[in-house]
KERODO-661123 format. One record per atom (N, C-alpha, C, CB): x, z negated, y; residue in three letters. Coordinates in steps of 0.02 Angstrom, whole numbers, padded with zeros to 5 digits, always signed. Glycine has a CB too. Layout:
// residues N
XZYALA ...
This chain:
// residues 133
+00297+00506-00644MET +00338+00469-00597MET +00311+00399-00591MET +00341+00504-00529MET +00354+00351-00578ARG +00333+00282-00573ARG +00357+00254-00507ARG +00360+00241-00632ARG +00313+00218-00474THR +00331+00183-00414THR +00300+00113-00417THR +00308+00221-00351THR +00332+00064-00387ALA +00307-00004-00391ALA +00285-00029-00323ALA +00361-00050-00419ALA +00235-00071-00324LEU +00209-00100-00262LEU +00191-00172-00275LEU +00149-00060-00234LEU +00223-00218-00242ALA +00206-00289-00246ALA +00182-00309-00178ALA +00269-00333-00269ALA +00169-00373-00167VAL +00139-00392-00103VAL +00176-00450-00071VAL +00066-00410-00112VAL +00180-00446-00006CYS +00207-00499+00035CYS +00160-00503+00095CYS +00283-00486+00057CYS +00128-00559+00105VAL +00080-00566+00160VAL +00112-00606+00215VAL +00014-00598+00136VAL +00112-00579+00275CYS +00139-00614+00333CYS +00084-00615+00385CYS +00204-00580+00361CYS +00049-00670+00391MET -00007-00674+00436MET -00008-00744+00465MET -00074-00658+00400MET +00003-00749+00530SER +00007-00814+00565SER +00059-00856+00530SER -00062-00849+00566SER +00039-00916+00508ALA +00086-00961+00476ALA +00090-00950+00401ALA +00068-01033+00490ALA +00048-00905+00374LEU +00047-00892+00303LEU +00099-00840+00285LEU -00023-00869+00280LEU +00148-00858+00244VAL +00199-00811+00223VAL +00206-00815+00148VAL +00268-00825+00259VAL +00198-00758+00114GLY +00205-00757+00042GLY +00272-00727+00023GLY +00149-00717+00010GLY +00293-00738-00039VAL +00355-00711-00064VAL +00339-00649-00104VAL +00394-00763-00108VAL +00380-00597-00097CYS +00363-00534-00132CYS +00421-00510-00175CYS +00345-00480-00082CYS +00403-00466-00221ASP +00451-00433-00264ASP +00496-00389-00220ASP +00415-00390-00318ASP +00554-00371-00245VAL +00601-00331-00205VAL +00577-00260-00195VAL +00668-00330-00238VAL +00528-00237-00233PHE +00507-00167-00228PHE +00468-00151-00166PHE +00466-00150-00288PHE +00425-00196-00143ALA +00381-00178-00088ALA +00352-00239-00054ALA +00324-00133-00113ALA +00325-00226+00004SER +00288-00279+00038SER +00230-00249+00076SER +00334-00320+00085SER +00180-00290+00088VAL +00122-00270+00127VAL +00117-00323+00181VAL +00057-00265+00084VAL +00118-00302+00244THR +00114-00348+00301THR +00054-00329+00343THR +00180-00346+00343THR +00016-00379+00363ILE -00044-00366+00401ILE -00036-00391+00473ILE -00105-00399+00369ILE -00060-00351+00520GLU -00062-00370+00590GLU -00124-00336+00619GLU +00004-00348+00629GLU -00175-00377+00634GLY -00238-00348+00656GLY -00268-00307+00600GLY -00229-00304+00719GLY -00287-00246+00612ALA -00314-00202+00560ALA -00260-00153+00537ALA -00375-00164+00586ALA -00198-00163+00557MET -00142-00121+00536MET -00107-00155+00477MET -00093-00107+00595MET -00096-00118+00425VAL -00062-00144+00366VAL -00001-00101+00352VAL -00110-00147+00304VAL +00055-00132+00342ARG +00117-00096+00329ARG +00135-00100+00255ARG +00175-00125+00372ARG +00142-00042+00224LEU +00162-00038+00154LEU +00235-00018+00151LEU +00117+00012+00114LEU +00277-00061+00124ASP +00348-00045+00114ASP +00359-00039+00039ASP +00394-00101+00145ASP +00389+00017+00018MET +00400+00026-00054MET +00463+00066-00068MET +00340+00060-00084MET +00482+00065-00131THR +00539+00104-00154THR +00514+00164-00194THR +00587+00059-00197THR +00541+00222-00178GLU +00521+00283-00212GLU +00543+00280-00286GLU +00552+00345-00177GLU +00507+00317-00329PRO +00528+00321-00399PRO +00592+00362-00404PRO +00472+00353-00443PRO +00627+00353-00459THR +00689+00391-00472THR +00684+00431-00537THR +00749+00345-00475THR +00628+00422-00573THR +00619+00458-00636THR +00550+00491-00638THR +00627+00411-00696THR +00544+00541-00679ASN +00480+00572-00694ASN +00442+00528-00743ASN +00489+00645-00723ASN +00380+00544-00757SER +00339+00503-00802SER +00367+00501-00873SER +00268+00529-00803SER +00407+00551-00892ASP +00437+00552-00959ASP +00505+00518-00961ASP +00443+00623-00983ASP +00527+00489-00904GLY +00591+00454-00902GLY +00650+00495-00882GLY +00605+00425-00968GLY +00641+00561-00874THR +00697+00604-00853THR +00710+00594-00778THR +00681+00679-00868THR +00770+00609-00755PRO +00786+00599-00684PRO +00741+00643-00639PRO +00859+00616-00671PRO +00720+00613-00585LEU +00678+00648-00536LEU +00721+00694-00493LEU +00640+00597-00490LEU +00700+00757-00484LYS +00738+00806-00446LYS +00696+00842-00395LYS +00770+00856-00492LYS +00633+00823-00387ASP +00589+00861-00343ASP +00536+00819-00307ASP +00554+00915-00383ASP +00555+00760-00286LEU +00507+00716-00251LEU +00493+00744-00181LEU +00535+00644-00246LEU +00428+00748-00164LYS +00408+00774-00099LYS +00389+00716-00052LYS +00349+00822-00106LYS +00347+00669-00076GLU +00321+00617-00032GLU +00289+00561-00073GLU +00271+00646+00017GLU +00274+00508-00037THR +00236+00451-00064THR +00174+00445-00021THR +00278+00384-00065THR +00117+00434-00053VAL +00054+00427-00017VAL +00027+00355-00026VAL +00002+00480-00041VAL +00003+00326+00029GLY -00028+00260+00027GLY -00103+00267+00026GLY -00005+00217+00087GLY -00137+00225-00012LEU -00209+00228-00020LEU -00240+00158-00017LEU -00227+00263-00087LEU -00303+00155+00001TYR -00338+00091-00001TYR -00411+00101-00022TYR -00335+00056+00067TYR -00441+00047-00046VAL -00512+00045-00063VAL -00539-00020-00035VAL -00524+00050-00142VAL -00597-00016-00002ILE -00630-00077+00023ILE -00692-00087-00021ILE -00650-00070+00100ILE -00688-00132-00070PRO -00744-00143-00115PRO -00806-00167-00075PRO -00726-00195-00169PRO -00864-00142-00096GLY -00926-00162-00063GLY -00944-00120-00003GLY -00921-00233-00043GLY -00895-00089+00029GLN -00910-00045+00086GLN -00914+00027+00063GLN -00856-00052+00141GLN -00862+00049+00031ASN -00860+00117+00005ASN -00808+00115-00051ASN -00841+00170+00062ASN -00831+00125-00111GLU -00786+00119-00168GLU -00738+00178-00173GLU -00826+00114-00232GLU -00745+00227-00129ALA -00701+00285-00131ALA -00631+00267-00106ALA -00730+00342-00088ALA -00583+00297-00137GLU -00513+00288-00118GLU -00500+00326-00053GLU -00464+00312-00174GLU -00468+00294-00005ALA -00453+00326+00059ALA -00377+00329+00068ALA -00485+00288+00119ALA -00353+00386+00093GLU -00282+00393+00107GLU -00267+00362+00174GLU -00260+00468+00105GLU -00212+00325+00178CYS -00195+00295+00243CYS -00129+00320+00270CYS -00193+00220+00236CYS -00095+00363+00234GLY -00034+00391+00261GLY +00012+00419+00207GLY +00003+00339+00300GLY +00060+00457+00230ARG +00110+00487+00186ARG +00179+00476+00215ARG +00096+00563+00175ARG +00227+00467+00171ALA +00297+00460+00191ALA +00337+00514+00155ALA +00325+00388+00176ALA +00372+00556+00193PRO +00413+00608+00160PRO +00469+00575+00119PRO +00444+00656+00212PRO +00488+00609+00066ALA +00541+00583+00022ALA +00606+00576+00061ALA +00551+00629-00038ALA +00643+00524+00046THR +00709+00514+00077THR +00759+00562+00045THR +00732+00441+00069THR +00746+00581-00017ALA +00787+00629-00054ALA +00745+00656-00112ALA +00854+00597-00080ALA +00759+00715-00136VAL +00720+00743-00192VAL +00729+00702-00256VAL +00740+00815-00205VAL +00782+00662-00259THR +00794+00619-00317THR +00762+00550-00309THR +00869+00612-00328THR +00730+00537-00253GLY +00695+00473-00242GLY +00743+00414-00234GLY +00648+00460-00298GLY +00715+00354-00241GLY +00755+00293-00238GLY +00760+00262-00170GLY +00822+00307-00263GLY +00737+00296-00118GLY +00742+00269-00051GLY +00685+00223-00033GLY +00745+00326-00001GLY +00694+00187+00022ALA +00642+00143+00048ALA +00598+00182+00096ALA +00672+00080+00083ALA +00532+00178+00087VAL +00485+00213+00131VAL +00433+00164+00156VAL +00451+00272+00093VAL +00406+00179+00215THR +00354+00137+00246THR +00295+00181+00265THR +00383+00100+00308THR +00236+00155+00252ILE +00174+00187+00272ILE +00133+00136+00310ILE +00134+00216+00210ILE +00110+00154+00370ILE +00067+00110+00410ILE -00005+00132+00399ILE +00086+00113+00486ILE -00046+00085+00376CYS -00117+00099+00363CYS -00160+00065+00415CYS -00136+00075+00292CYS -00206+00102+00444GLU -00256+00072+00487GLU -00319+00064+00445GLU -00270+00116+00552GLU -00336+00001+00432VAL -00391-00015+00387VAL -00453-00032+00429VAL -00373-00074+00339VAL -00509+00000+00417PRO -00569-00011+00458PRO -00606-00076+00442PRO -00616+00047+00450PRO -00572-00132+00451VAL -00604-00197+00447VAL -00603-00224+00518VAL -00567-00247+00395VAL -00662-00224+00550GLY -00665-00241+00621GLY -00675-00315+00635GLY -00721-00204+00653GLY -00686-00331+00697SER -00697-00401+00716SER -00762-00424+00684SER -00700-00409+00794SER -00765-00488+00668ASN -00821-00519+00634ASN -00834-00489+00565ASN -00884-00513+00676ASN -00781-00466+00532GLN -00785-00440+00464GLN -00727-00468+00423GLN -00785-00363+00463GLN -00736-00468+00358GLU -00682-00485+00312GLU -00691-00444+00249GLU -00681-00562+00297GLU -00635-00430+00216ALA -00638-00391+00154ALA -00575-00401+00114ALA -00648-00316+00170ALA -00582-00397+00047ASP -00525-00398+00002ASP -00509-00324-00011ASP -00541-00437-00066ASP -00457-00299+00022VAL -00440-00228+00020VAL -00389-00216-00035VAL -00413-00204+00088VAL -00401-00164-00075LYS -00354-00144-00129LYS -00308-00091-00102LYS -00393-00119-00192LYS -00243-00101-00109PHE -00193-00052-00089PHE -00157-00026-00151PHE -00142-00083-00038PHE -00138+00038-00148ARG -00100+00069-00202ARG -00060+00127-00173ARG -00147+00093-00260ARG -00015+00154-00213ALA +00025+00211-00190ALA +00036+00259-00249ALA +00093+00188-00161ALA +00051+00321-00231ARG +00069+00372-00280ARG +00125+00415-00253ARG +00007+00417-00298ARG +00164+00442-00298ALA +00218+00488-00279ALA +00195+00559-00296ALA +00285+00471-00316ALA +00216+00608-00256ILE +00198+00678-00265ILE +00261+00720-00265ILE +00147+00702-00210ILE +00266+00767-00312ASP +00326+00809-00314ASP +00315+00874-00276ASP +00346+00824-00387ASP +00365+00916-00274LEU +00364+00976-00234LEU +00312+01028-00255LEU +00430+01008-00235LEU +00289+01025-00318VAL +00238+01073-00340VAL +00168+01041-00340VAL +00254+01098-00410VAL +00163+00979-00317GLY +00098+00947-00311GLY +00077+00901-00368GLY +00047+00998-00304GLY +00120+00892-00418ASN +00105+00844-00470ASN +00103+00774-00440ASN +00157+00848-00528ASN +00053+00735-00459GLU +00043+00669-00431GLU +00053+00616-00485GLU -00027+00662-00400GLU +00090+00564-00469SER +00102+00510-00516SER +00039+00468-00527SER +00159+00465-00492SER +00042+00426-00576MET -00011+00375-00584MET -00005+00328-00524MET -00004+00336-00652MET -00059+00294-00509SER -00058+00246-00453SER -00020+00183-00474SER -00130+00228-00432SER +00008+00150-00425THR +00035+00084-00436THR -00022+00038-00454THR +00075+00059-00373THR -00008-00019-00483PRO -00062-00069-00491PRO -00087-00088-00421PRO -00036-00132-00530PRO -00152-00103-00417ASP -00180-00123-00353ASP -00150-00188-00328ASP -00256-00129-00358ASP -00140-00191-00263VAL -00121-00253-00230VAL -00180-00270-00185VAL -00053-00246-00189VAL -00209-00329-00195ILE -00268-00348-00156ILE -00247-00393-00100ILE -00321-00382-00202ILE -00267-00374-00040LEU -00250-00412+00020LEU -00313-00429+00058LEU -00200-00372+00065LEU -00323-00491+00074ARG -00382-00512+00112ARG -00369-00501+00186ARG -00400-00587+00098ARG -00413-00461+00217ILE -00410-00450+00289ILE -00469-00489+00318ILE -00411-00373+00309ILE -00454-00538+00358ASP -00506-00584+00381ASP -00507-00587+00457ASP -00494-00654+00353ASP -00559-00558+00486HIS -00570-00561+00558HIS -00635-00598+00573HIS -00572-00489+00589HIS -00658-00637+00523LEU -00722-00672+00528LEU -00709-00746+00541LEU -00765-00662+00464LEU -00727-00771+00599PRO -00715-00842+00613PRO -00764-00886+00574PRO -00721-00856+00689PRO -00745-00948+00561PRO -00791-00993+00527PRO -00849-01012+00573PRO -00754-01056+00503PRO -00901-01038+00542GLY -00957-01064+00582GLY -00936-01126+00620GLY -01018-01078+00538GLY -00976-01146+00668ALA -00962-01206+00707ALA -00971-01269+00665ALA -01007-01210+00770ALA -00930-01320+00677PRO -00938-01382+00641PRO -01002-01418+00662PRO -00878-01428+00652PRO -01026-01462+00619SER -01085-01502+00635SER -01064-01567+00666SER -01128-01515+00572SER -01102-01589+00716LEU -01089-01654+00748LEU -01142-01703+00730LEU -01083-01647+00824LEU 
């Protein structure tokens, strides 16, 4: 199964443009993943048994392990619907990190798709140092 994930960053006055497939929006430590479900199996045949989409993240340098941040039930077993997953990312105050986000689709018998390409989003809660006078 194939699913696509692109990035759109909306943070303060910074607004990026994203592909029609998905967007990632940050607010505090909450990140919203919007994506479109796959409509085909990995061999190109029509999808008939989609169960859900799972959102994942990795924080390089903290813990290289992949962490699940949520699941969205399929809109239909044939896929193609828009789904949203809200991720709470553990980047606290006075911290910053380039977080990798990805997603996978899972069918009714538990087969898992390949991951989407990583989308890297900088989460920055670290203020700059004071200016010199």
